[in-house]
C-alpha positions in Angstrom: 182.1 16.1 202.5 179.0 17.3 204.4 175.4 17.3 203.1 172.1 18.5 204.5 169.3 16.0 204.6 165.9 15.4 206.2 167.9 13.5 208.8 170.0 16.5 209.5 173.7 17.1 208.8 175.4 14.0 207.3 179.2 13.4 206.9 179.9 11.5 203.7 182.8 9.1 203.7 183.7 9.1 200.0 186.2 6.2 200.1 184.8 3.0 201.5 187.1 0.1 200.4 185.3 -3.2 199.6 188.3 -5.5 200.1 188.2 -7.1 203.6 184.8 -5.5 204.3 181.4 -7.0 205.0 177.7 -6.3 204.7 175.1 -8.0 207.0 171.4 -8.2 206.5 169.5 -9.1 209.7 165.9 -10.3 209.8 164.0 -11.5 212.9 161.9 -14.7 213.0 160.1 -16.3 215.9 160.1 -20.1 215.4 157.6 -22.2 217.5 158.5 -25.9 217.4 156.1 -28.7 218.4 157.1 -31.8 220.2 157.0 -33.8 217.0 159.5 -31.5 215.4 157.1 -29.5 213.2 157.2 -25.7 213.4 155.4 -22.5 212.8 157.4 -19.4 211.9 156.5 -15.7 212.4 158.5 -12.9 210.7 158.9 -10.0 213.1 160.5 -7.5 210.7 159.2 -6.2 207.4 162.7 -5.1 206.3 166.1 -6.4 207.3 168.5 -4.3 209.3 171.7 -3.5 207.4 175.2 -3.4 209.0 178.3 -2.3 207.1 181.9 -3.1 208.3 184.8 -1.3 206.7 188.5 -1.2 207.3 190.2 2.1 206.2 194.0 2.2 205.6 195.2 5.8 205.6 198.7 7.2 205.1 200.2 10.5 206.4 197.8 13.4 205.8 194.8 11.1 205.1 195.5 9.4 208.4 195.1 12.8 210.2 192.0 13.8 208.2 190.2 10.5 209.1 191.2 10.9 212.8 189.9 14.4 213.0 186.7 13.6 211.2 186.0 10.6 213.6 187.0 12.6 216.7 184.6 15.4 215.9 181.6 13.4 214.6 181.8 9.9 216.2 178.2 10.0 217.4 176.8 11.9 214.4 175.2 10.7 211.2 177.3 9.3 208.3 176.7 8.8 204.6 178.2 5.6 203.3 178.4 4.8 199.5 177.6 1.1 198.7 180.3 0.4 196.1 179.0 -3.2 195.8 175.9 -1.8 194.0 177.6 0.7 191.7 176.2 1.0 188.1 177.6 2.7 185.0 175.4 5.5 183.8 175.2 7.5 180.5 176.7 10.9 180.3 174.5 13.7 181.7 174.9 17.4 180.8 172.9 19.8 182.8 169.9 17.4 183.2 167.9 16.0 186.1 167.2 12.5 184.7 169.5 9.4 184.6 168.5 6.7 182.1 169.2 3.4 183.8 167.7 -0.1 183.9 167.2 -0.2 187.7 165.3 -3.5 188.1 168.2 -5.6 189.3 169.4 -3.1 192.0 166.1 -1.5 193.0 166.3 -2.9 196.6 169.3 -0.7 197.2 169.3 2.0 194.4 166.0 3.8 194.7 164.3 7.0 195.9 166.7 8.6 198.4 170.3 9.6 198.3 173.0 8.4 195.9 176.7 9.0 195.3 178.1 9.7 191.8 181.7 9.5 190.8 182.6 11.0 187.4 185.2 13.0 185.5 183.8 16.1 187.2 184.5 14.6 190.6 182.4 13.1 193.4 178.9 14.4 194.3 175.9 13.4 196.3 172.5 13.5 194.5 168.9 13.0 195.7 166.7 10.7 193.7 163.1 11.9 194.0 161.3 9.6 191.5 161.8 6.5 189.3 160.8 6.2 185.7 159.2 8.5 183.1 157.2 8.3 179.9 158.6 9.8 176.8 156.8 10.7 173.6 157.8 8.5 170.6 155.1 9.7 168.3 153.4 13.1 168.3 149.6 13.4 168.0 148.6 14.8 164.6 145.1 16.3 164.0 143.4 17.5 160.9 143.4 21.3 161.0 139.9 21.5 159.5 138.0 18.7 161.3 140.2 18.4 164.4 140.1 14.6 163.7 143.1 12.6 165.1 145.1 11.5 162.1 148.1 10.1 164.1 147.7 8.8 167.7 150.0 10.0 170.5 152.3 7.2 171.5 154.4 7.1 174.7 157.0 4.7 176.0 158.2 4.0 179.6 161.9 4.8 180.2 163.4 3.4 183.3 165.7 5.5 185.4 165.8 8.1 188.1 164.7 11.7 188.4 167.0 13.9 190.5 166.2 16.9 192.7 168.6 19.1 190.7 170.3 19.2 187.3 173.8 17.8 187.2 176.6 17.2 184.8 178.4 13.8 185.0 180.6 12.1 182.3 182.2 8.7 182.5 180.2 8.2 185.7 179.1 5.5 188.0 176.2 5.8 190.5 175.8 3.9 193.8 173.4 4.1 196.8 174.3 6.3 199.7 173.1 4.9 203.1 172.5 7.2 206.1 174.2 5.5 209.1 175.4 5.8 212.6 178.6 4.3 213.9 177.7 1.2 216.0 180.1 1.0 219.0 183.6 2.5 218.9 186.1 3.0 216.1 189.1 0.8 216.4 192.4 2.3 215.2 195.8 0.6 214.7 198.3 3.3 214.2 201.9 3.3 213.1 204.3 6.2 212.7 202.8 7.5 209.4 199.9 5.1 208.7 196.7 3.8 210.4 194.2 1.0 210.0 190.7 1.9 211.2 187.9 -0.5 211.6 184.3 0.9 211.8 180.9 -0.7 211.9 178.0 1.4 210.5 174.4 0.6 211.2 171.9 1.9 208.6 169.0 4.0 209.9 165.7 2.2 209.9 164.2 4.8 207.5 166.9 4.1 204.9 166.9 0.2 205.0 166.8 -1.8 201.7 163.4 -3.4 200.9 162.4 -5.9 198.2 159.6 -8.5 197.9 161.9 -11.0 196.3 161.4 -12.6 192.9 159.1 -15.7 192.8 161.0 -18.7 191.5 159.8 -22.0 190.1 157.1 -23.6 192.4 156.7 -27.1 193.8 153.8 -28.2 196.0 153.1 -24.6 196.9 156.7 -23.6 197.9 159.7 -22.1 196.1 162.2 -24.6 194.7 165.8 -23.8 193.9 168.5 -25.8 192.1 171.4 -23.8 193.5 174.7 -25.8 193.7 176.4 -26.5 196.9 180.1 -25.4 197.3 182.4 -27.5 199.5 184.4 -25.7 202.2 187.7 -27.2 201.3 187.5 -30.8 200.1 184.3 -31.8 202.1 181.1 -30.5 203.5 180.3 -30.9 207.2 176.7 -32.2 207.6 174.8 -32.8 210.8 171.9 -35.1 211.6 170.2 -33.9 214.8 167.2 -35.2 216.7 165.9 -34.2 220.1 167.1 -36.6 222.8 166.4 -37.0 226.6 168.1 -39.6 228.7 166.5 -40.5 232.0 169.4 -41.6 234.3 169.1 -42.2 238.0 172.9 -42.8 238.1 172.5 -46.1 240.1 171.3 -48.5 237.4 170.0 -48.5 233.9 168.9 -45.4 231.9 166.1 -44.8 229.4 166.4 -42.5 226.3 163.5 -41.0 224.4 162.8 -38.4 221.7 159.9 -36.1 220.9 160.8 -35.7 217.3 159.6 -38.2 214.7 162.7 -38.0 212.6 166.1 -36.3 212.5 166.8 -32.9 211.0 169.5 -32.4 208.4 171.7 -29.4 208.8 174.5 -28.1 206.5 176.3 -24.9 205.5 175.0 -23.3 202.3 178.0 -21.5 200.8 177.9 -19.4 197.7 180.7 -17.7 195.8 179.3 -14.8 193.8 181.6 -13.9 191.0 179.8 -11.0 189.4 177.6 -8.1 190.5 174.6 -9.7 188.8 175.1 -12.9 190.9 175.4 -10.7 194.0 172.1 -8.9 193.3 170.4 -12.2 192.3 171.4 -13.8 195.6 170.3 -10.7 197.5 166.8 -11.1 196.0 166.9 -14.8 197.1 167.5 -13.6 200.6 164.7 -11.0 200.5 162.4 -13.8 199.3 163.5 -16.0 202.3 163.1 -13.3 204.9 165.7 -15.0 207.2 164.3 -18.1 208.8 160.7 -17.3 207.8 160.0 -18.8 204.4 160.7 -22.5 203.4 162.0 -23.7 200.1 162.7 -27.0 198.3 166.3 -27.9 197.5 168.1 -31.1 196.6 170.3 -32.8 199.2 172.8 -33.4 196.4 174.6 -36.4 198.1 174.5 -39.8 196.4 172.2 -41.5 198.9 170.5 -43.5 196.2 172.1 -46.3 194.2 169.9 -46.6 191.1 170.0 -50.0 189.3 167.8 -49.1 186.3 169.0 -49.4 182.7 167.5 -48.0 179.6 164.5 -45.7 179.7 163.2 -44.7 183.2 159.5 -43.7 183.6 157.7 -44.2 186.9 159.8 -47.0 188.5 163.2 -46.8 190.2 165.1 -49.9 191.2 167.2 -49.1 194.2 169.8 -51.0 196.2 169.7 -50.2 199.9 168.1 -52.2 202.7 167.3 -49.1 204.8 165.5 -47.1 202.1 162.1 -48.2 203.1 162.7 -47.4 206.8 164.0 -43.9 205.9 160.5 -43.2 204.4 161.5 -40.1 202.4 159.0 -38.7 200.1 160.6 -36.7 197.3 163.5 -37.0 194.9 165.3 -34.7 192.4 166.7 -35.8 189.1 169.5 -34.0 187.3 170.1 -34.6 183.6 173.4 -34.3 181.9 172.1 -31.2 180.0 171.9 -29.4 183.4 168.1 -29.5 183.8 166.5 -30.6 187.0 163.0 -32.1 187.8 161.2 -32.8 191.1 159.3 -36.1 191.7 157.2 -37.5 194.5 157.6 -41.1 195.7 154.0 -42.4 195.6 154.8 -46.1 196.3 157.6 -48.3 197.6 158.3 -51.9 198.0 161.6 -53.7 198.8 164.0 -52.3 196.2 161.5 -50.4 194.1 160.2 -46.9 194.1 157.2 -45.6 192.1 157.4 -41.9 191.4 155.2 -39.2 190.0 155.4 -37.5 187.5 157.3 -39.9 185.3 161.0 -39.2 184.8 160.9 -40.1 181.1 164.7 -40.2 180.5 167.3 -42.7 179.4 169.6 -43.8 182.3 172.6 -42.7 180.3 171.2 -39.2 180.1 170.8 -38.9 183.9 173.7 -37.4 185.8 172.4 -38.0 189.4 169.3 -38.8 191.4 169.1 -37.5 195.0 166.6 -36.8 197.7 164.7 -33.5 197.7 164.0 -31.7 201.0 162.0 -28.8 202.2 164.5 -26.4 203.9 164.7 -23.0 205.5 167.7 -20.8 206.4 168.8 -21.5 210.0 170.0 -18.0 210.6 168.4 -14.5 210.5 171.7 -12.7 210.0 173.5 -13.2 206.7 176.9 -11.7 206.0 178.5 -10.9 202.6 182.3 -10.9 202.6 183.8 -8.9 199.7 186.9 -10.4 198.1 187.7 -7.7 195.6 187.3 -7.6 191.8 183.5 -7.8 192.1 183.6 -11.1 194.0 181.9 -11.9 197.3 181.0 -14.9 199.3 178.3 -15.8 201.8 177.7 -18.8 204.0 174.4 -19.4 205.7 173.3 -22.6 207.5 170.2 -24.4 206.2 168.0 -27.0 207.9 165.7 -29.5 206.4 162.2 -29.3 208.0 160.4 -31.8 205.8 161.1 -34.3 203.1 
């Protein structure tokens, strides 16, 4: 399928299989680190670059069709439907407006080109505007005095206005990204089948954008209670701290560090089981802007052995001789009903923490108490792996930058 756009002629690949494919979002952050380990971060991109990697398995005639299309247009522009963002839409009969709650997918499905699959077949549409106001009550005036008897009332209706009228029944809509092929197309061919791997880079003018939704706040930063998933039966965690060793090779040696305390690194793995979870996680990434924006998150490990019984208010009795030396400042409390709360350690003596605000919970109602740290993502490139049946997974390293 070919379409004419403001970018020129675009070749649309109507079948982009999600299984064994990936989507990458790439930000760019400049991180300046001081000798003491503190840092200042500068975001260098307003919107992330988007890279799509698909593997096409073709048989017989479809194998030849794909080869000829690639051979003739390898360095031209391509239209790629994003099936991971598809939405069911109401039936449309010779109309130019699609009624759709677009809030969750607005980073991807917005003004621009979209791809619709319906009982009438596949078609590319151009979205020119979002939303409209409809009249729910007509204005009525007195015919003699021209006085308004009934006010005009309108209501906002979310959705998309199209450049042309269409007819589509039993339909789904998805974004269409304008791309180029990044590098070469790799083809594994048998006698009557082929497996083709292609990487598409989305044009800068067509990149997804979103401000990110503001979550709960703690001490002026975002705070999240996202659970950690183990990679197998454990989670590999690293404590790292700058180290220099002065060694003349003939006698003793002297180590030293610029950093005041270690940094705590771990993989942050998420399994997204529904399209809603996928879009929610994507908004989380837009809010983070790669390595740019910090956020609070529990460490989750059982580093604290709490000896309290009964009702806990502002005092925690702990059992660890090195807790005072660690000098950590914040904790997170998870109750058995699933709710979390954040608390600051305001005082400490041997075996006793004073926290604020008060916990105000019975010990039997508390599931766990762990440290709370200020983190950031430790990567500007984040990759979604699509597993089929609407599921995807993503793993990104996170680093604690304060506690």
